[in-house]
LUMPA-118415 format. One record per residue: residue in one letter; x, y, z of N, C-alpha, C in turn. Coordinates in steps of 0.05 Angstrom, whole numbers, plus 5000, padded with zeros to 4 digits. Layout:
<atoms>
AXYZXYZXYZ...
</atoms>
This chain:
<atoms>
M071856206038070656456042069256456005G071756395991070756415957069456215945L067156155922066655995909067955945891L067855625871068055575847067255735829I066555755816065255795783065655575766R063055515747063155245728063555495700R066355355693066955575671065355535639S064255395640061355305621059755545622F058555775635057955975633058256175615H056456205598056756505575059656375568T060556295551063156125540063756465516A061356545506062356735482063656955501A061456995519062657305526065157175550L065457045557067756935572069856915555G070156775526072756795514072757095501S070857275498072657525486074057655507I072357675530074357805559076957685560L077457435558079757335555081957415542A081057445510081757555492082857815493L080757925502081358235515084358285534T083358015550085458075577088257975569A087957865544091057815539092358005518A091358135514091258325485092158575510L090058715542092458945555093858785577V094558615581095658495597098158325594G097458225577099958005572101357885589A103157755579104057535609105457645623G107557835626109357965647108658195647T111158375656111958575658114458715640S115058535616117358595607116658665579V114058765573112558865551114659005527A115158985504117859165489115359325489Q116759695487116459965480115660015453P112359975446112560155428112660415418A114860465381115260695380113460935386L112561105396110561315397111061465365P108761465359107861575332108361895336P108362085316108562305321106462445332P106962665358104762775366102962975351P100763035360099263175351100563545354T099963665340099663995352100364015377P101464165399102664225425099664345436D098464515423096464625434093664425436V093764185429091164055427090064125454G087164025451085864115480085063835501F084663855526084663575542082063635562P080863435553079663355530078063535508I078763515485076763635465074063535469P072863725470069663815475068363665460D065563485473064163285453062263595439P062363515410061363725389058663815392D056763475402054363515413052563655433P052063915430050464065443048463995466F048163705461046963635480048263615501Y049563635503051863595533053263875540E052364085528053664315536051564405561P052964415584051564635608049264795606P047364785623046165095605047965365631P047265575611048865765644048465795659D045965695663044065685698044065465712V046465355705047164945715047265035751A047865265758048165265788045865235803G043465355791040265375801039065175805Y040664865787039464595794039764435819A039064255823039464125850041163885846P042463725852043663515840040563255838G041963215814040363005808037363125783D036963385781035563525773035963515733V033263445721034463355687034363705680L036163575661037763905648036263795618K036563545602035563515576034763215576V032763135560032762865557031662835524R033262605509031862545487032162205483Q030262215459030061915456031961875436L034161575429036261625414034761265404P035961255373035561055353036260815365A035060565365035760375388038460275372S040860225395043960175391043759865382P044959895370047259565355046559345376Y047559535399048359325422045959205427F043559365429040659315453037659395424P038559155414036959185379034059185393A033259075411029959085414029759205435S031559455453030059595466029459855458E029160095466029060365471031660475487V031360695486035260715490034161105498W034561155517034761535518036161635532E037161935525039961995540039162215560V040062255583039062385600041062525612S040962885610043563095626042063145639F044163055666042663245691045263415705R043463475721045663715745048263525763S049563525769051563305778053563525802T054263385811057563565827059963485828D061963585818064063505817065663465844S068263405840070463365865071463605877Q070263855869070664105881068364225901D066064045895062764175903062064335883R061964345852061264575838059764395823P058264595809056064525792056664285766I055464165759057664055729053663985721A053963905694053263735674053263475666A052963265678054463005671051262855656N050962605642048762465630050162165632T047162035625047461685636045061655612T045361455607043761255584042161075595Y040161025579037460905594036760745576V036060505578036360305559033260165571R031460145566029460035569027859715556P028159415560028059305540023959195544P022859185519020859195517018258945536N020858825559018858665572018658855599H020359065612019759195634018259285635V016159295662014059385671014759695687P012359815688013060035702013860065721D015860195736017460145767017759945767G019659745744020559505747022959575757P025159315761027859375764029359595749V031259695761032959885748036459785758V037359765733040659565749041859965736S044260135749045060295740048060155743Y049060075719051459975707052960085703Q055660175717058960315716059460175697H059360245663062060025653064760185655I066260045649069160055646069760295621I070860465631071460735609074660675612N074960795632079060795625079360945604A078261205609080361395576080461605582L080961755570081462095577079262315548G078762095523077762265507073662235510S072662525506070662455498069162315477Q070162255461069162015446068761705453C070761725475070061525485067861365513K065461655514063561615524061661335524I060861145529059161035525056061135506A055261315524053261575504054361485475N056561525464058261565441058061215428A059961105446059660815438058760675423L056160735438053660595427053860555402Y054360755386052460845360055660785335T057260575352060960665330060360345322S062160275297062160075301066360035299D066360235303069960275318070360035336P071859895326073059635354074359855378M075660085372076760255399075060325411Y072060325410070660395435067860285433K068859945429066059745418066459785456L063959615468063459595486063159315487R065059295506065558995513063258825531E062359115551061658875569058258915554A056458915542054858865534054258625531V055858445528053658175531052258125556G053658215574051958175608050058425606L049758625589047758755600046558635584N046158515561043458445552042358225565L043758035590043157825608040358025630A041358175633040558405652037358455646L038158575618034758615598033558485591A034858205587032757935587030957905613R032357995637030457885653028858105660G028258355633026358535637027258775653W029258745671030959125682031759235658A031359395669031459725653035559725658V036559845646039359845655040460195646A041860295666042760565660045960585659L047060665647049660755640050260945636P051161055664052161355665055761305660D055261585640058361725643059561835655H060361585667061861715712064161885705L066161885687068362065686067762275681G064062455678064962705683064962835658P064863065653064463275626067563315620R069363325642073663235636074263035631M072662785630073762565630076062505643A074862525673077062525697077862175697Y079562055691079361775691081161875721G081161635744082561665766080261785787A078362045774076662125799074261955819A074961785831073361585836070961665843K071361815875068362015882067362015858L068462325844066662355828064962185815G065461875808065261795797062661655813G062561585836060461555857058561715850Q058861995852056662235850055462205838I056262135804055262185780053361945770T053661665791053161515791050661545808L049661685829048261755844045561915828D047162135825045662255805044162215787G045562035767044361955750041561765754I041661585773039461475785037761625789R037061905810035962105808035262185788A036462265765034662315744033362155731V033561935722032761705713028761715720Q029761675756026761785768025262015761R026862175752025162465758024062515725V025062315707023162255678020962125678P019262205678015562075675016361835652E016661895630016661825598018761505611L020661475626022561265632021361015654Q019061115665017060955680019960755701A020560975711022860805731021961065752T019661125768019761465795020461215818H018860995815019160845845020260555843S021760555817022960375812025860205843K025960025837028559915858030659885838I032859895865035860085837037259915852G038759715832041259545842044059685827L046259655833048759755823051159515828G051959585801054159345780055459495772G058059365763059959535747062459305765Y065159225743066459205743069759395741S071959305756074059505745074059815746G073859885737074160205730070860215736G068960045724066560105728065960055761G067759795771066859755799067659995819M069860145816071560325824068560505825A066660755800064760755809062260735832T062360445825059660255836061360265862A062960185880063360215904063160535916W065060665906063860945921061461105915A059861015893057361135904055560895921A055160645924054860495948054960645979A057960715976059160806001059261106008L057661225985056561525989054061515986A051361285983049261355990048661466012P049161346033048061436059047861716063T050061756056050462076063049362306033Y050262216013049062385986047462385973A045162165979042862075963041161865978P041361856008040061706026036761666018E035761786001032761775981032161435970L034561425959035361215931033661035936D032260795937031360595944033960405943I035960355943038060135922038959865941V037859685932036859405941040859305941G042159385939045259165932047059355906A048959345920051359315893054459135896A053858995863055058825855058058955845E059258945853063159025855064358825851G066358865820068658585819071158845805G072458715823075958745802075859085821T074959125842075559385845077859525850P079059685841081759885852080360105880M081259945897080660115923083160245943N084860265932086860465938088560505912L088860755905090460865887093160915888V093661035920096161075927097860775914K096560515924099160305928098560285889M096860305885095660215845098060445840G099460705853100560835837103260765831E103660695865106560575876107260255858T106260115846105659935829106359935800L104760045784104760115757105960375759G107160545765108260845769111860775767A112760605790116160635790117760445761D116160195755117960035739116559995712P117359925693117059885678114459705669H112559695660108359575665107359525634P106959285634104359365611102559455607V101059655633099759735634099560015650F101860165640102860375642100760575637G100360575625098960745603097060835622L095060635632092660685650093960865679A095660755680096460965714097661305714M099161285677099261635667096561745668A094561525652092061695643090461755669A090161555693089861665719090561995728A092961985733094362205743093262395724L093662375691093062635678089362695685G087362525687085662635697085262675721L086762555740086262745772087362935763E089463035746090363365743087063535732R085763345716083563555703081763635731E081363385747079963455770079663605784Y083063635795083363775814086063925812P085464125787088864275778088764415790A087664585814090264725839092064505856R090464305859092464105876094563855854V093963775840095163665828096763715805N098963755797100963835775103063695772V101963555743102963245734104363405708T103463595688104663595665107163845677G106764025696109064115700111663945711Q110863715723113763565718114263335704L113463325675113963225649116363335639N117263075635120563155623119963065582D120163125565119463145538118062865533E119062625543118262435532115262485543G114662615568112362565591111262715572R110662975568109763075551109263025521R110762875512109362675487107562555498M108662395513106462205516103162335525K103862505537100262665554099562795505Q100862845506099862875470098862705464M099562425466099662215451096062165462I096162165483093761935491091262055516G092262405507089962645526087562595508N087662555489084662495482084762175465G086061975485085061715480082861575493C082861315478081161125493082960895496T081360675514083160605535085660365519Y084660325495086960115478089160285471E088360525457090560655452092760735474I091060875492092560785520095160615522I093860445526095360195541097360165519A096860115489098760065481101160295469L099960575472101660665484103460725505G102760585530103860585547105460395561A105560135540106259865550108759885541G110059795582112659685582114659965590R112660305592114460375607113760535633S114760725640114760775675114861055671A114061165697114061365714117161615706A119061315704120761465713122161555689Q120961535664121761595631119561785624M117861925643116362055637117662395649T118462365673119162615685122362555698D123662685707126962695725126062695752N124062795755122862775787122662515797K125262455808123962135818123062105844N121762335854120362355881117862425870F117662335840113762355843111562305853L111762055876109962105889109762175915D111662385918112362445950111362735952D109762855930108163055931106463055955A105763205974103763106001100663155989E100663335966098263505965097263195928V099063205918098162985905097262735915R098962635932098062405953095762425966K094862675972092862705995090462625967V090662695947088262615922087762495923M089962275918089962035908088161835943E089161925963087261785983084961855984E084062095975081362235975080262045961N081161985939079461795919080561445922S081761465944081761145965079961075974L077860855961075860685978076660526006E079360476011079960366032081160536057L080260836044080961036063078961116075Y077061186056074961346058073461246090P071661406108071361126129067961056131G066061236111062761186106063060816100V061460766101060360576107057760376082P056960296068054960206048053560106082T050660176069048360056088046559856069V046959836047045759646026048359406026P046559116018048858906021050858966001I053058775994054958815976055058585966F055958505941056958285925059558375908D062258175915064558315915065758005897W066258075872067757905864070257995847H072857815857075657815847077057545848S079157605829081257395838082257505858P083257245874085057235894087557385886T088757275856091557285847091757595824D089557755831089757965811092758055805V093158085786096258315781095158545784L094058685780093758895779092659065798V090258995801089559055837090458975867P091059235883091359085892089458895908V089958615921087458475935087058565954D089758555977089358636000087658916015S087059156006085959345992083059275994I082659095983078858975976079358866001D081758636008080358586036079858656053T082258876064082059086091079059166082T078259336057074559446066073059256061L072359136044070258946054070858766086R073058726104072958606126071758916146R073059116138071559436141067559376145Y067959276120064059346120063059136132C064558966140063058696153063558686189D065658776191065358876231062759126229A061959296208060459496216057959346204G057659116203054759016204053858936185T055059126155054259006122053958746109P051558596102052658426086054158366074V055458276069058358206046058057896027Q057157906003058957696000060557705982I062657435982065357545967064757295944L066157285927065957065906069557055897L070956865904073456855893073256765858T073956905851073556705814077056655813P077456345799079256185795080756305766A081756485778083456675754086256745756P088356795744090456895753090457255751D089157395729089357475726086357685730H086658005715084558195728082758205707L082158135684079758195664078258025673S078857735667077357505661074757395683P076357515702074057435723071657655725A071457885700069258055699066957885681A067757635673065657515653065757305674L066657155695066956885700064556975730G064657235737063557245760060357425755L060857475736058257585714055257495727P055257225727052757075720051457055750Q052857045770053257045800051757315805A052857495793052157775810049757915800L049657815766046657685770044057675783N044557355792042757235805042657415837W045057415845045757585864043457935875L043858005852042058285843039458215839D038157985824035557865825035057795858A036357725862034457555893033957845912R036358045904035758295921032158425912F032358515881029458575884027758515893R027258095895025757975906025658095934G026558165941026758195978027658015988E028857875982030057616002032357756011P032957506039035757706056037557626046A039057826048041957826027044157606049P045357416028046857196040050257456055S051257346072053457386072056057206080T059057246069060457086076063457136094C061357466115062657556133064257326154
</atoms>
């Protein structure tokens, strides 16, 4: 079912991703625990609001429809995309409680993009809790803590003449883990881009793409589109390394010491932000857990992983049955695509490692099998890598080629 990939593709991109993999995952689960630095003041906000007034929702945000444009501004050229024009679009979306929110997406248009030419909404890996970690902010900082690791692949898309939309799919609360929210924001971001005439995308065909946390928002957008945004002309979704079941991931990352436990705790805190009446993480934390929350509550990916490396939920709470809370488990299930009955009506390209050490592969297999059984064309690419992150670069060239064929209107292949 899988295909082999020539390792010669985009060596520079692969090298950077492999280096990142080594830094984040390491060789195993016996990672030494770094000493936690002194915490900030206990009344620190989560997240600290972005000081840019552009992101403030208007007082009448509830009077707008999902995808309606709230604000638009053109930004300076980003060093990541020096030849392209960049806009920021604020728009009305909907949170996980069906309440109106203001979200944002960054629109990058290359000089060779033609009016109504292809647009890819690419959901970048964010995996963070701090507003400074947003894509819109990372575009203009040289701090390696916030570096856009997927910029090489995005430039490959721009070189084809495609415009790229980069939604901040964690929403204004930086609700990492709220995967369904990410899908809704992605779809509303596409609506918004198509409603701004100067972006020249009113009648564009749309492709979706993303890996890991970004793949989660991408996969949810594809699954939600038939009911949430049926009017969008989405030609296909390329999703890689996608977490399809948060319950299984929580059981894997939370119970025993793990090199990326920080991401599990960050997701728990993100879900608490998005579902405050249903998820009570803070109330179950012991002194060490409260200390960890203070340290990562406004953190970005690398500091979250570094501070959580080798730790476990058992160290953060004295409640040995922390995963048995029925309401918490229900929230996790509601954000698990494996358990969502909806099926995408657009073709799917999925790539992942069959030996992924972070994402439950059986959940990917089960979800894609259900899509196949429902008649959705699914092409699966198994990448020859033992870890989670290196397939991001290994499969990207094929994902872009697959999207290119969809934009040209070619029938989608299937490995079902």
